[in-house]
KOLTILO-619547 format. One record per atom (N, C-alpha, C, O): x, y, z. Coordinates in Angstrom, 2 decimals. Layout:
BEGIN
(rec (X; Y; Z))
...
This chain:
BEGIN
(rec (-187.57; -146.18; -84.12))
(rec (-187.70; -147.46; -85.35))
(rec (-187.64; -148.72; -85.32))
(rec (-186.45; -148.94; -85.14))
(rec (-188.04; -149.44; -85.37))
(rec (-188.48; -150.95; -85.30))
(rec (-187.87; -151.63; -86.58))
(rec (-187.90; -151.34; -87.78))
(rec (-187.18; -152.91; -85.66))
(rec (-186.01; -153.63; -86.35))
(rec (-186.53; -155.14; -86.19))
(rec (-186.90; -155.65; -85.13))
(rec (-186.47; -156.00; -87.95))
(rec (-186.09; -157.08; -87.40))
(rec (-184.90; -157.86; -87.36))
(rec (-184.02; -157.48; -88.13))
(rec (-184.69; -158.71; -86.77))
(rec (-183.45; -159.93; -86.41))
(rec (-183.62; -161.72; -86.74))
(rec (-184.40; -162.39; -86.07))
(rec (-183.15; -162.06; -87.37))
(rec (-183.09; -163.16; -87.16))
(rec (-181.74; -163.52; -87.37))
(rec (-181.13; -162.90; -88.23))
(rec (-181.20; -164.37; -86.78))
(rec (-180.15; -165.09; -86.14))
(rec (-179.83; -166.97; -86.40))
(rec (-180.07; -168.00; -85.77))
(rec (-179.26; -166.66; -87.52))
(rec (-179.48; -168.28; -88.09))
(rec (-178.25; -169.05; -87.55))
(rec (-177.05; -168.98; -87.80))
(rec (-179.06; -169.89; -86.63))
(rec (-177.75; -170.93; -85.62))
(rec (-176.84; -172.07; -87.25))
(rec (-177.14; -172.72; -88.25))
(rec (-175.62; -171.60; -86.43))
(rec (-174.30; -172.15; -88.20))
(rec (-174.59; -173.85; -87.37))
(rec (-174.78; -173.71; -86.17))
(rec (-174.62; -174.86; -87.70))
(rec (-174.47; -176.13; -87.99))
(rec (-173.85; -176.87; -87.19))
(rec (-172.74; -177.36; -87.40))
(rec (-174.83; -177.09; -85.78))
(rec (-173.29; -178.21; -84.22))
(rec (-172.81; -177.11; -83.68))
(rec (-171.61; -176.98; -83.42))
(rec (-174.35; -175.56; -83.28))
(rec (-173.94; -175.52; -82.62))
(rec (-174.99; -175.03; -81.05))
(rec (-175.01; -174.25; -80.09))
(rec (-175.71; -176.09; -81.69))
(rec (-176.01; -175.80; -80.65))
(rec (-175.90; -176.41; -78.77))
(rec (-176.73; -176.03; -77.94))
(rec (-175.22; -176.98; -78.57))
(rec (-174.21; -176.36; -77.78))
(rec (-173.30; -175.94; -76.84))
(rec (-172.85; -176.38; -75.78))
(rec (-173.13; -174.76; -77.65))
(rec (-172.49; -173.87; -77.87))
(rec (-173.51; -172.74; -77.37))
(rec (-173.06; -172.09; -76.43))
(rec (-174.95; -172.34; -77.84))
(rec (-175.87; -171.80; -78.00))
(rec (-176.25; -172.56; -76.01))
(rec (-176.14; -171.94; -74.95))
(rec (-176.52; -173.47; -76.15))
(rec (-176.81; -174.54; -74.35))
(rec (-176.09; -174.07; -74.07))
(rec (-176.81; -173.19; -73.59))
(rec (-174.53; -173.50; -73.72))
(rec (-173.78; -172.97; -73.26))
(rec (-173.81; -171.20; -72.80))
(rec (-173.44; -170.64; -71.78))
(rec (-174.35; -170.76; -73.89))
(rec (-173.91; -169.25; -73.63))
(rec (-176.03; -168.46; -73.47))
(rec (-176.47; -167.34; -73.76))
(rec (-176.80; -169.78; -72.86))
(rec (-178.52; -169.32; -72.45))
(rec (-178.67; -167.98; -71.39))
(rec (-179.20; -166.88; -71.55))
(rec (-177.97; -168.61; -70.24))
(rec (-178.12; -167.15; -69.34))
(rec (-177.81; -166.34; -70.04))
(rec (-178.54; -165.41; -70.41))
(rec (-176.27; -166.61; -70.45))
(rec (-175.43; -165.07; -71.15))
(rec (-176.80; -164.05; -72.36))
(rec (-177.01; -162.84; -72.31))
(rec (-177.38; -164.90; -73.14))
(rec (-178.35; -164.13; -73.84))
(rec (-179.76; -163.82; -73.69))
(rec (-180.30; -162.87; -74.25))
(rec (-180.36; -164.66; -72.90))
(rec (-180.95; -164.00; -71.53))
(rec (-180.91; -163.35; -70.68))
(rec (-182.01; -162.91; -70.33))
(rec (-179.66; -162.90; -69.83))
(rec (-179.21; -161.24; -69.48))
(rec (-178.85; -160.42; -70.23))
(rec (-179.16; -159.27; -69.90))
(rec (-177.88; -160.63; -71.83))
(rec (-178.66; -159.35; -72.52))
(rec (-179.67; -159.87; -73.16))
(rec (-179.31; -160.53; -74.13))
(rec (-181.26; -159.84; -72.92))
(rec (-181.88; -159.09; -73.84))
(rec (-182.89; -158.83; -72.12))
(rec (-183.93; -158.19; -72.26))
(rec (-182.73; -159.05; -71.47))
(rec (-182.58; -158.60; -70.22))
(rec (-182.50; -157.25; -70.19))
(rec (-183.33; -156.56; -69.59))
(rec (-181.44; -156.76; -70.88))
(rec (-181.09; -154.92; -70.95))
(rec (-182.40; -155.04; -71.88))
(rec (-183.40; -155.40; -71.25))
(rec (-182.58; -154.84; -73.09))
(rec (-183.22; -154.14; -74.18))
(rec (-185.31; -155.20; -73.41))
(rec (-186.26; -155.23; -74.19))
(rec (-185.39; -155.60; -72.48))
(rec (-187.06; -155.74; -72.27))
(rec (-187.84; -154.31; -72.35))
(rec (-189.07; -154.25; -72.35))
(rec (-187.12; -153.33; -72.42))
(rec (-188.20; -152.36; -72.75))
(rec (-188.88; -152.46; -74.02))
(rec (-190.09; -152.41; -74.21))
(rec (-187.70; -152.65; -75.11))
(rec (-187.66; -151.84; -76.56))
(rec (-188.02; -153.30; -77.18))
(rec (-188.45; -153.13; -78.32))
(rec (-187.98; -154.80; -76.79))
(rec (-188.53; -156.46; -77.35))
(rec (-189.47; -155.96; -77.74))
(rec (-189.77; -154.92; -77.14))
(rec (-190.30; -156.36; -78.75))
(rec (-191.97; -156.32; -79.61))
(rec (-191.59; -157.74; -80.28))
(rec (-192.01; -157.94; -81.42))
(rec (-191.07; -158.41; -79.85))
(rec (-191.00; -159.99; -79.79))
(rec (-189.85; -160.61; -79.89))
(rec (-188.77; -160.16; -80.27))
(rec (-190.32; -162.42; -79.29))
(rec (-188.54; -162.48; -79.57))
(rec (-188.79; -164.24; -78.95))
(rec (-189.60; -164.59; -78.08))
(rec (-187.80; -165.12; -79.73))
(rec (-187.95; -166.39; -79.60))
(rec (-187.27; -167.24; -80.57))
(rec (-187.02; -166.99; -81.75))
(rec (-186.95; -168.57; -79.71))
(rec (-186.11; -168.81; -80.93))
(rec (-187.06; -169.72; -82.22))
(rec (-188.28; -169.58; -82.21))
(rec (-186.32; -170.79; -83.46))
(rec (-187.33; -171.75; -84.20))
(rec (-186.32; -172.52; -83.55))
(rec (-185.53; -172.68; -82.62))
(rec (-187.02; -173.06; -85.06))
(rec (-186.44; -174.56; -85.08))
(rec (-186.64; -175.98; -86.04))
(rec (-187.82; -176.10; -86.37))
(rec (-185.79; -177.03; -86.55))
(rec (-185.44; -177.40; -87.56))
(rec (-186.88; -177.85; -87.55))
(rec (-187.77; -177.12; -87.10))
(rec (-187.18; -179.44; -88.19))
(rec (-188.53; -179.37; -88.78))
(rec (-189.07; -180.48; -88.07))
(rec (-190.17; -181.00; -88.23))
(rec (-187.79; -180.90; -86.92))
(rec (-187.84; -181.87; -86.42))
(rec (-188.69; -181.21; -85.14))
(rec (-189.20; -181.91; -84.26))
(rec (-188.74; -180.09; -85.17))
(rec (-188.62; -179.15; -83.48))
(rec (-188.31; -178.99; -82.57))
(rec (-188.59; -178.00; -81.90))
(rec (-187.45; -180.15; -82.16))
(rec (-186.84; -179.88; -81.43))
(rec (-185.26; -179.49; -81.28))
(rec (-184.69; -179.50; -80.19))
(rec (-184.92; -179.29; -81.94))
(rec (-183.20; -178.75; -82.84))
(rec (-183.14; -176.68; -83.80))
(rec (-183.23; -176.15; -84.91))
(rec (-182.93; -176.30; -82.26))
(rec (-182.93; -174.78; -82.51))
(rec (-182.50; -175.12; -83.95))
(rec (-182.19; -176.05; -84.69))
(rec (-182.72; -173.23; -83.90))
(rec (-182.19; -173.43; -85.54))
(rec (-182.21; -171.74; -86.11))
(rec (-182.30; -171.35; -87.27))
(rec (-182.12; -171.07; -85.07))
(rec (-182.10; -169.49; -84.75))
(rec (-183.50; -168.94; -83.60))
(rec (-184.37; -169.36; -82.85))
(rec (-182.78; -167.51; -84.27))
(rec (-183.23; -166.95; -82.97))
(rec (-184.04; -165.76; -83.73))
(rec (-183.42; -165.16; -84.61))
(rec (-185.93; -165.23; -83.34))
(rec (-185.99; -163.92; -84.15))
(rec (-186.09; -163.18; -82.71))
(rec (-186.26; -163.49; -81.53))
(rec (-185.83; -161.79; -83.63))
(rec (-185.77; -160.77; -82.10))
(rec (-186.36; -159.43; -83.01))
(rec (-185.71; -158.83; -83.86))
(rec (-187.81; -159.11; -82.58))
(rec (-187.98; -157.57; -83.15))
(rec (-187.70; -155.96; -82.12))
(rec (-186.99; -155.94; -81.12))
(rec (-188.13; -155.25; -82.45))
(rec (-186.67; -154.79; -81.17))
(rec (-187.10; -153.01; -81.73))
(rec (-186.84; -153.00; -82.93))
(rec (-187.47; -152.02; -81.44))
(rec (-188.06; -150.91; -81.27))
(rec (-186.60; -149.76; -80.30))
(rec (-186.69; -149.43; -79.12))
(rec (-185.22; -149.33; -81.40))
(rec (-184.94; -148.55; -81.03))
(rec (-183.76; -147.37; -82.41))
(rec (-183.72; -147.36; -83.64))
(rec (-183.00; -146.55; -81.28))
(rec (-182.75; -145.78; -82.18))
(rec (-182.92; -145.20; -83.94))
(rec (-183.57; -144.40; -84.63))
(rec (-182.46; -145.65; -83.99))
(rec (-181.54; -145.69; -85.30))
(rec (-180.74; -146.93; -86.23))
(rec (-180.23; -147.63; -85.37))
(rec (-180.37; -147.57; -87.70))
(rec (-179.86; -148.73; -87.69))
(rec (-178.65; -148.55; -87.45))
(rec (-178.11; -149.01; -88.45))
(rec (-177.77; -148.13; -86.70))
(rec (-176.20; -148.42; -85.85))
(rec (-176.49; -148.51; -84.66))
(rec (-175.47; -148.64; -83.97))
(rec (-177.95; -148.50; -83.77))
(rec (-178.07; -149.04; -81.87))
(rec (-178.04; -150.65; -82.73))
(rec (-177.04; -151.35; -82.58))
(rec (-179.60; -151.31; -83.91))
(rec (-180.13; -151.82; -84.64))
(rec (-178.58; -152.94; -84.49))
(rec (-178.16; -153.38; -83.42))
(rec (-178.10; -153.14; -85.57))
(rec (-176.38; -153.69; -85.97))
(rec (-175.89; -154.22; -84.29))
(rec (-175.77; -155.34; -83.79))
(rec (-175.67; -152.63; -83.66))
(rec (-174.77; -153.57; -82.13))
(rec (-175.81; -154.39; -81.72))
(rec (-175.49; -155.57; -81.52))
(rec (-177.03; -154.06; -81.53))
(rec (-177.59; -154.93; -80.46))
(rec (-177.75; -156.69; -81.67))
(rec (-177.85; -157.87; -81.33))
(rec (-177.71; -156.06; -83.01))
(rec (-177.42; -157.43; -83.25))
(rec (-176.12; -158.43; -83.69))
(rec (-176.11; -159.57; -84.15))
(rec (-175.57; -157.96; -83.53))
(rec (-173.77; -157.96; -83.70))
(rec (-172.89; -158.50; -81.70))
(rec (-172.10; -159.18; -81.04))
(rec (-173.91; -157.50; -81.76))
(rec (-173.17; -157.30; -80.38))
(rec (-173.74; -158.89; -78.96))
(rec (-173.18; -159.29; -77.93))
(rec (-175.52; -159.48; -79.93))
(rec (-175.38; -160.44; -78.66))
(rec (-174.24; -161.83; -78.59))
(rec (-173.58; -162.33; -79.50))
(rec (-174.30; -162.20; -77.13))
(rec (-173.49; -162.76; -76.87))
(rec (-173.09; -164.41; -77.80))
(rec (-171.99; -164.75; -78.24))
(rec (-174.35; -165.13; -77.88))
(rec (-173.48; -166.48; -78.44))
(rec (-173.27; -165.78; -79.97))
(rec (-172.53; -166.42; -80.72))
(rec (-173.80; -164.60; -80.48))
(rec (-173.33; -163.97; -81.79))
(rec (-172.15; -164.22; -82.15))
(rec (-171.61; -164.83; -83.07))
(rec (-171.78; -163.54; -81.08))
(rec (-170.26; -162.67; -80.79))
(rec (-168.94; -163.78; -80.72))
(rec (-167.76; -163.55; -80.95))
(rec (-169.86; -165.60; -80.17))
(rec (-169.40; -166.30; -79.91))
(rec (-169.00; -167.12; -80.84))
(rec (-167.84; -167.51; -80.76))
(rec (-169.84; -167.58; -81.96))
(rec (-169.75; -167.61; -83.13))
(rec (-171.03; -168.68; -83.82))
(rec (-170.88; -169.34; -84.85))
(rec (-171.84; -168.65; -83.27))
(rec (-173.04; -169.69; -83.36))
(rec (-173.32; -169.19; -83.91))
(rec (-174.45; -169.67; -83.81))
(rec (-173.50; -168.19; -84.88))
(rec (-174.30; -168.10; -85.90))
(rec (-174.29; -167.98; -87.14))
(rec (-174.19; -166.76; -87.28))
(rec (-174.34; -168.67; -88.69))
(rec (-174.16; -168.99; -89.52))
(rec (-174.43; -167.51; -90.43))
(rec (-174.09; -167.35; -91.61))
(rec (-174.92; -166.78; -89.83))
(rec (-176.05; -165.53; -90.35))
(rec (-176.42; -164.56; -89.68))
(rec (-176.87; -164.85; -88.57))
(rec (-176.39; -163.51; -89.95))
(rec (-177.76; -162.32; -89.57))
(rec (-178.74; -161.63; -90.67))
(rec (-178.48; -160.91; -91.63))
(rec (-179.84; -162.08; -90.22))
(rec (-180.79; -160.79; -91.68))
(rec (-181.11; -160.30; -90.25))
(rec (-181.30; -160.87; -89.18))
(rec (-181.10; -158.58; -90.81))
(rec (-181.72; -157.56; -89.66))
(rec (-181.89; -156.63; -91.11))
(rec (-181.20; -156.62; -92.13))
(rec (-182.69; -156.12; -90.87))
(rec (-184.57; -155.54; -91.43))
(rec (-184.81; -153.89; -90.95))
(rec (-185.01; -153.81; -89.74))
(rec (-184.82; -153.10; -91.37))
(rec (-185.54; -152.24; -90.41))
(rec (-187.54; -152.66; -90.48))
(rec (-187.93; -153.16; -91.54))
(rec (-188.53; -152.45; -89.43))
(rec (-189.05; -153.54; -89.92))
(rec (-190.18; -152.53; -89.18))
(rec (-189.79; -151.99; -88.14))
(rec (-191.79; -152.17; -89.71))
(rec (-192.38; -151.72; -89.69))
(rec (-193.80; -152.79; -88.21))
(rec (-194.31; -153.89; -88.42))
(rec (-193.95; -152.16; -87.30))
(rec (-195.10; -153.11; -86.89))
(rec (-196.83; -152.42; -86.70))
(rec (-197.42; -151.54; -86.08))
(rec (-197.02; -153.21; -87.42))
(rec (-198.28; -153.13; -88.01))
(rec (-199.38; -153.98; -87.24))
(rec (-200.09; -152.98; -87.31))
(rec (-199.67; -154.31; -87.00))
(rec (-200.23; -154.17; -85.22))
(rec (-200.32; -153.51; -84.00))
(rec (-201.02; -153.56; -82.99))
(rec (-199.41; -152.90; -84.40))
(rec (-198.81; -151.71; -83.25))
(rec (-199.28; -152.62; -81.62))
(rec (-199.98; -152.21; -80.69))
(rec (-198.53; -154.02; -81.78))
(rec (-198.29; -154.38; -80.30))
(rec (-197.63; -155.51; -80.37))
(rec (-197.47; -156.27; -81.32))
(rec (-197.13; -155.57; -78.92))
(rec (-196.07; -156.21; -78.16))
(rec (-196.53; -158.22; -78.80))
(rec (-197.66; -158.71; -78.95))
(rec (-195.23; -158.87; -79.00))
(rec (-196.32; -160.66; -78.71))
(rec (-196.64; -161.21; -77.24))
(rec (-197.20; -162.29; -77.02))
(rec (-196.22; -160.37; -76.33))
(rec (-197.09; -160.61; -75.36))
(rec (-198.44; -159.65; -74.79))
(rec (-198.87; -159.72; -73.64))
(rec (-198.99; -158.79; -75.85))
(rec (-200.63; -158.05; -76.48))
(rec (-201.24; -159.08; -77.26))
(rec (-202.46; -159.02; -77.37))
(rec (-200.43; -160.30; -78.02))
(rec (-201.39; -161.38; -78.51))
(rec (-201.86; -161.64; -78.05))
(rec (-201.49; -162.14; -76.99))
(rec (-203.67; -161.54; -78.54))
(rec (-205.53; -162.43; -77.10))
(rec (-204.73; -163.68; -77.59))
(rec (-203.90; -163.59; -76.69))
(rec (-204.40; -164.53; -78.13))
(rec (-204.76; -165.62; -77.61))
(rec (-202.68; -166.63; -76.91))
(rec (-202.07; -167.66; -77.22))
(rec (-202.43; -165.43; -75.91))
(rec (-200.90; -166.10; -75.64))
(rec (-200.14; -166.68; -75.70))
(rec (-200.19; -166.50; -76.92))
(rec (-199.21; -167.41; -75.57))
(rec (-198.41; -167.90; -75.90))
(rec (-198.85; -169.97; -75.52))
(rec (-198.53; -171.14; -75.73))
(rec (-199.67; -169.14; -74.92))
(rec (-200.31; -170.67; -75.18))
(rec (-201.40; -171.76; -76.48))
(rec (-202.24; -171.04; -77.00))
(rec (-201.46; -172.94; -76.88))
(rec (-203.01; -173.07; -77.94))
(rec (-201.95; -172.95; -79.40))
(rec (-201.23; -172.11; -79.94))
(rec (-202.29; -174.06; -79.57))
(rec (-201.78; -174.08; -81.56))
(rec (-199.95; -173.97; -81.51))
(rec (-199.25; -173.64; -80.56))
(rec (-199.66; -174.26; -82.50))
(rec (-198.32; -174.14; -83.59))
(rec (-198.22; -172.16; -83.70))
(rec (-198.87; -171.13; -83.85))
(rec (-196.85; -172.76; -83.48))
(rec (-196.58; -170.77; -83.74))
(rec (-195.15; -170.99; -84.96))
(rec (-194.11; -171.64; -84.89))
(rec (-195.78; -170.04; -86.10))
(rec (-193.90; -169.61; -86.45))
(rec (-193.67; -169.04; -86.86))
(rec (-194.57; -168.21; -86.76))
(rec (-192.87; -168.64; -87.50))
(rec (-192.16; -167.25; -87.91))
(rec (-192.48; -167.46; -89.68))
(rec (-192.47; -168.54; -90.27))
(rec (-192.75; -166.20; -90.24))
(rec (-193.08; -166.27; -92.25))
(rec (-192.21; -165.38; -92.45))
(rec (-192.71; -164.31; -92.10))
(rec (-190.72; -165.16; -92.98))
(rec (-190.11; -163.94; -93.98))
(rec (-190.55; -164.52; -95.36))
(rec (-190.59; -165.70; -95.68))
(rec (-190.78; -163.72; -95.89))
(rec (-191.49; -163.32; -97.37))
(rec (-190.18; -162.62; -97.81))
(rec (-190.26; -161.41; -97.60))
(rec (-189.21; -162.94; -98.26))
(rec (-187.59; -161.65; -99.30))
(rec (-188.40; -161.42; -100.55))
(rec (-188.63; -162.48; -101.11))
(rec (-188.88; -160.42; -101.13))
(rec (-188.60; -159.83; -102.64))
(rec (-188.40; -158.65; -102.90))
(rec (-188.12; -157.85; -102.01))
(rec (-188.50; -158.29; -104.31))
(rec (-188.15; -157.62; -105.29))
(rec (-189.17; -156.83; -105.28))
(rec (-190.33; -157.11; -105.01))
(rec (-188.36; -155.09; -105.81))
(rec (-190.09; -155.21; -107.36))
(rec (-191.48; -154.03; -106.14))
(rec (-191.09; -153.15; -105.36))
(rec (-192.46; -154.27; -106.28))
(rec (-193.98; -153.72; -106.18))
(rec (-193.93; -154.17; -104.83))
(rec (-193.83; -155.39; -104.64))
(rec (-193.97; -153.36; -103.81))
(rec (-193.76; -153.71; -102.57))
(rec (-195.98; -154.90; -101.84))
(rec (-197.18; -154.71; -102.03))
(rec (-195.19; -155.83; -101.16))
(rec (-196.18; -156.67; -101.27))
(rec (-196.97; -156.24; -99.71))
(rec (-196.51; -155.50; -98.84))
(rec (-198.24; -156.94; -99.70))
(rec (-199.12; -156.98; -97.93))
(rec (-198.44; -156.38; -96.58))
(rec (-197.85; -156.72; -95.55))
(rec (-198.94; -155.24; -97.31))
(rec (-198.39; -153.82; -96.52))
(rec (-199.52; -153.45; -95.38))
(rec (-199.37; -152.85; -94.31))
(rec (-200.56; -153.95; -95.93))
(rec (-201.54; -154.53; -94.97))
(rec (-202.50; -155.27; -94.37))
(rec (-203.22; -156.10; -94.92))
(rec (-202.49; -154.92; -93.13))
(rec (-202.45; -156.29; -92.12))
(rec (-203.81; -157.40; -93.22))
(rec (-204.53; -156.95; -94.12))
(rec (-203.76; -159.04; -92.65))
(rec (-204.48; -159.05; -93.75))
(rec (-206.24; -158.69; -93.38))
(rec (-206.49; -158.13; -92.31))
(rec (-207.35; -159.04; -94.30))
(rec (-208.02; -159.03; -92.89))
(rec (-208.91; -160.94; -92.31))
(rec (-209.32; -161.92; -92.92))
(rec (-208.83; -160.64; -91.24))
(rec (-209.80; -162.01; -90.72))
(rec (-208.87; -162.55; -90.54))
(rec (-209.00; -163.76; -90.67))
(rec (-207.23; -161.99; -90.08))
(rec (-205.94; -163.29; -89.37))
(rec (-205.82; -163.10; -87.29))
(rec (-205.02; -162.45; -86.63))
(rec (-206.94; -163.96; -86.86))
(rec (-206.65; -162.90; -85.41))
(rec (-205.40; -163.54; -85.31))
(rec (-204.81; -163.35; -84.25))
(rec (-204.73; -164.41; -86.35))
(rec (-203.77; -165.22; -85.24))
(rec (-202.61; -164.92; -85.90))
(rec (-201.73; -165.75; -86.08))
(rec (-202.55; -163.54; -86.34))
(rec (-201.63; -162.54; -86.14))
(rec (-200.35; -162.35; -85.07))
(rec (-199.51; -163.07; -85.62))
(rec (-200.11; -162.16; -84.63))
(rec (-199.28; -162.03; -83.43))
(rec (-198.31; -161.14; -83.60))
(rec (-198.15; -160.28; -82.73))
(rec (-197.70; -161.16; -84.46))
(rec (-196.29; -159.56; -85.52))
(rec (-196.50; -159.81; -86.47))
(rec (-196.46; -161.02; -86.65))
(rec (-196.82; -159.09; -87.51))
(rec (-196.00; -158.50; -89.07))
(rec (-196.14; -157.28; -89.30))
(rec (-196.74; -156.41; -88.66))
(rec (-195.40; -157.24; -90.51))
(rec (-194.58; -155.58; -90.52))
(rec (-193.84; -156.29; -92.56))
(rec (-193.65; -157.35; -93.17))
(rec (-193.74; -154.94; -92.74))
(rec (-192.55; -155.57; -93.89))
(rec (-191.19; -155.03; -93.54))
(rec (-190.88; -154.06; -92.86))
(rec (-190.76; -155.54; -93.92))
(rec (-188.73; -155.25; -94.05))
(rec (-188.43; -154.49; -95.13))
(rec (-188.15; -155.05; -96.19))
(rec (-188.44; -152.97; -95.02))
(rec (-187.29; -152.05; -95.71))
(rec (-186.28; -151.37; -95.12))
(rec (-185.93; -151.31; -93.94))
(rec (-185.85; -150.86; -96.15))
(rec (-183.91; -150.45; -96.16))
(rec (-183.90; -149.89; -95.11))
(rec (-185.04; -149.86; -94.63))
(rec (-182.84; -149.22; -94.22))
(rec (-182.15; -149.13; -93.63))
(rec (-183.04; -147.37; -93.82))
(rec (-183.04; -146.69; -92.79))
(rec (-183.65; -146.85; -94.94))
(rec (-183.76; -145.99; -94.55))
(rec (-185.59; -145.32; -94.82))
(rec (-186.25; -144.32; -94.55))
(rec (-185.71; -146.33; -95.33))
(rec (-187.30; -147.25; -94.89))
(rec (-187.96; -147.28; -96.20))
(rec (-188.99; -147.95; -96.26))
(rec (-187.40; -146.44; -97.72))
(rec (-188.09; -146.39; -98.59))
(rec (-188.39; -147.70; -99.59))
(rec (-189.35; -148.11; -100.26))
(rec (-186.70; -148.21; -99.24))
(rec (-187.50; -149.00; -99.96))
(rec (-188.22; -150.38; -99.73))
(rec (-188.01; -150.74; -98.57))
(rec (-189.02; -151.34; -100.47))
(rec (-189.89; -152.50; -99.46))
(rec (-188.72; -153.92; -99.92))
(rec (-188.54; -154.38; -101.04))
(rec (-188.17; -154.27; -98.82))
(rec (-187.59; -155.65; -99.27))
(rec (-188.44; -157.21; -98.46))
(rec (-187.98; -158.35; -98.35))
(rec (-189.58; -156.75; -98.10))
(rec (-190.53; -158.36; -98.13))
(rec (-191.02; -157.70; -96.84))
(rec (-190.82; -156.53; -96.51))
(rec (-191.82; -158.81; -96.05))
(rec (-192.45; -158.53; -94.49))
(rec (-192.31; -159.78; -94.10))
(rec (-192.29; -160.64; -94.98))
(rec (-192.22; -160.05; -93.07))
(rec (-191.94; -161.03; -91.97))
(rec (-193.02; -160.86; -90.69))
(rec (-193.31; -159.85; -90.05))
(rec (-193.57; -162.37; -90.55))
(rec (-194.63; -162.54; -89.68))
(rec (-194.72; -162.89; -88.85))
(rec (-193.51; -163.13; -88.83))
(rec (-195.26; -163.48; -87.33))
(rec (-195.36; -164.35; -86.38))
(rec (-196.38; -165.14; -86.32))
(rec (-197.11; -164.33; -85.76))
(rec (-197.11; -166.17; -86.46))
(rec (-197.88; -166.22; -86.54))
(rec (-198.53; -168.05; -86.00))
(rec (-198.05; -169.18; -85.94))
(rec (-199.82; -167.39; -85.73))
(rec (-200.08; -169.00; -84.73))
(rec (-201.25; -169.86; -86.20))
(rec (-201.86; -169.10; -86.95))
(rec (-201.32; -170.61; -86.29))
(rec (-201.39; -171.59; -87.88))
(rec (-201.16; -173.09; -86.93))
(rec (-200.26; -173.36; -86.13))
(rec (-202.33; -173.89; -87.35))
(rec (-202.68; -174.77; -87.64))
(rec (-201.17; -176.18; -88.58))
(rec (-201.21; -177.39; -88.35))
(rec (-200.19; -175.56; -89.46))
(rec (-199.37; -176.29; -89.56))
(rec (-198.58; -175.22; -90.76))
(rec (-199.12; -174.17; -91.10))
(rec (-197.19; -175.69; -91.34))
(rec (-196.08; -174.84; -92.38))
(rec (-197.43; -173.37; -92.93))
(rec (-197.76; -172.23; -92.62))
(rec (-197.91; -174.88; -94.30))
(rec (-198.56; -174.40; -95.46))
(rec (-199.97; -173.01; -94.93))
(rec (-200.30; -172.08; -95.66))
(rec (-200.37; -173.20; -93.92))
(rec (-201.62; -171.93; -93.68))
(rec (-200.55; -171.67; -92.94))
(rec (-200.93; -170.53; -92.70))
(rec (-199.36; -171.75; -92.28))
(rec (-199.00; -170.11; -91.69))
(rec (-197.99; -168.97; -92.88))
(rec (-197.53; -167.85; -92.65))
(rec (-197.90; -170.11; -94.61))
(rec (-197.11; -169.25; -95.56))
(rec (-198.34; -168.74; -96.01))
(rec (-198.22; -167.52; -96.02))
(rec (-199.29; -169.02; -96.33))
(rec (-200.41; -168.82; -96.37))
(rec (-201.09; -166.65; -96.37))
(rec (-201.68; -165.77; -97.00))
(rec (-200.27; -167.05; -94.99))
(rec (-200.37; -165.07; -95.18))
(rec (-199.89; -163.89; -95.68))
(rec (-200.04; -162.69; -95.44))
(rec (-199.06; -164.84; -96.71))
(rec (-198.08; -164.27; -97.36))
(rec (-198.78; -164.49; -99.20))
(rec (-199.08; -165.42; -99.95))
(rec (-198.76; -162.95; -99.19))
(rec (-199.03; -163.79; -100.46))
(rec (-198.26; -164.53; -101.99))
(rec (-197.54; -163.83; -102.69))
(rec (-198.50; -165.77; -102.29))
(rec (-197.73; -166.87; -102.96))
(rec (-196.62; -165.84; -104.03))
(rec (-195.41; -165.71; -103.85))
(rec (-197.25; -165.33; -104.90))
(rec (-196.39; -164.60; -106.07))
(rec (-196.16; -163.66; -106.41))
(rec (-196.14; -163.08; -107.49))
(rec (-195.90; -163.37; -105.08))
(rec (-195.27; -161.30; -105.38))
(rec (-193.78; -161.29; -104.21))
(rec (-193.21; -160.37; -103.64))
(rec (-193.53; -163.01; -104.22))
(rec (-191.72; -163.09; -103.15))
(rec (-191.11; -164.30; -103.88))
(rec (-191.49; -165.43; -104.16))
(rec (-189.82; -163.48; -104.10))
(rec (-189.07; -164.56; -104.02))
(rec (-188.20; -165.53; -103.88))
(rec (-187.40; -166.27; -104.46))
(rec (-188.87; -165.12; -102.44))
(rec (-188.41; -166.49; -101.99))
(rec (-189.95; -166.83; -99.97))
(rec (-190.41; -165.94; -99.26))
(rec (-190.09; -167.78; -99.90))
(rec (-190.00; -167.57; -98.39))
(rec (-190.77; -168.77; -97.60))
(rec (-191.68; -169.54; -97.89))
(rec (-189.86; -168.53; -96.33))
(rec (-189.58; -168.98; -96.08))
(rec (-190.11; -169.49; -94.68))
(rec (-189.55; -168.91; -93.75))
(rec (-190.87; -170.26; -94.36))
(rec (-191.34; -171.38; -92.96))
(rec (-190.44; -171.34; -91.93))
(rec (-189.29; -171.34; -92.37))
(rec (-190.54; -171.30; -90.43))
(rec (-189.81; -171.81; -89.19))
(rec (-190.38; -172.15; -88.31))
(rec (-190.72; -171.15; -87.68))
(rec (-190.91; -173.55; -87.58))
(rec (-191.74; -173.58; -86.62))
(rec (-190.65; -172.27; -85.33))
(rec (-189.48; -171.93; -85.47))
(rec (-191.78; -171.80; -84.03))
(rec (-191.05; -170.65; -83.45))
(rec (-191.41; -170.61; -82.45))
(rec (-192.32; -171.44; -82.43))
(rec (-191.28; -170.01; -81.14))
(rec (-192.19; -170.46; -79.61))
(rec (-191.88; -168.71; -79.70))
(rec (-191.41; -168.01; -80.60))
(rec (-192.32; -168.44; -78.48))
(rec (-192.05; -167.28; -77.28))
(rec (-191.52; -167.41; -76.54))
(rec (-191.69; -168.24; -75.65))
(rec (-189.97; -165.98; -76.72))
(rec (-189.31; -167.12; -75.93))
(rec (-189.44; -165.75; -74.15))
(rec (-190.37; -165.21; -73.54))
(rec (-188.44; -165.76; -74.06))
(rec (-187.67; -165.97; -72.80))
(rec (-187.25; -166.32; -71.75))
(rec (-186.16; -166.87; -71.60))
(rec (-187.93; -166.09; -70.99))
(rec (-186.85; -166.68; -69.41))
(rec (-188.37; -167.92; -69.04))
(rec (-189.54; -167.59; -68.81))
(rec (-188.06; -168.67; -69.07))
(rec (-188.64; -169.60; -68.38))
(rec (-188.54; -170.29; -67.18))
(rec (-189.36; -171.17; -66.91))
């Protein structure tokens, strides 16, 4: 089962996150085979960390909760909240398989939360800029809760356009970069 996890930083937690970066990376090293995508998000200034995206393939919701909440920065209180949803990898690849690689252009995490009829279940045509894409689902996979995508785009408006604008209660767009050890 695939899961989308977004840890949102608590305001003022940058120093704590910097102190725990090696612990975080070591923790993620333990999930290297299960990771589909990972990386930090940034505030509008493009410099200040605002959160972390992890898309991971794990056996069940309990394993996903353990992954999300046992993470060292989470344990230390660096995160304001955690969005954890079952996810379906409609592209069938990892971020490392993205033909565009980790350089060239800006990247974004786009999270659309919705209710009602499912939207954007199929991969949009003509979108070679998609790094990861799929629906957010309930734990049992029966209910559509939104869509999450990682996308290369010239700006936030172009990134947001990957989702149908009138089908979501809210759409968040975050500057995002490929994660992992530098």
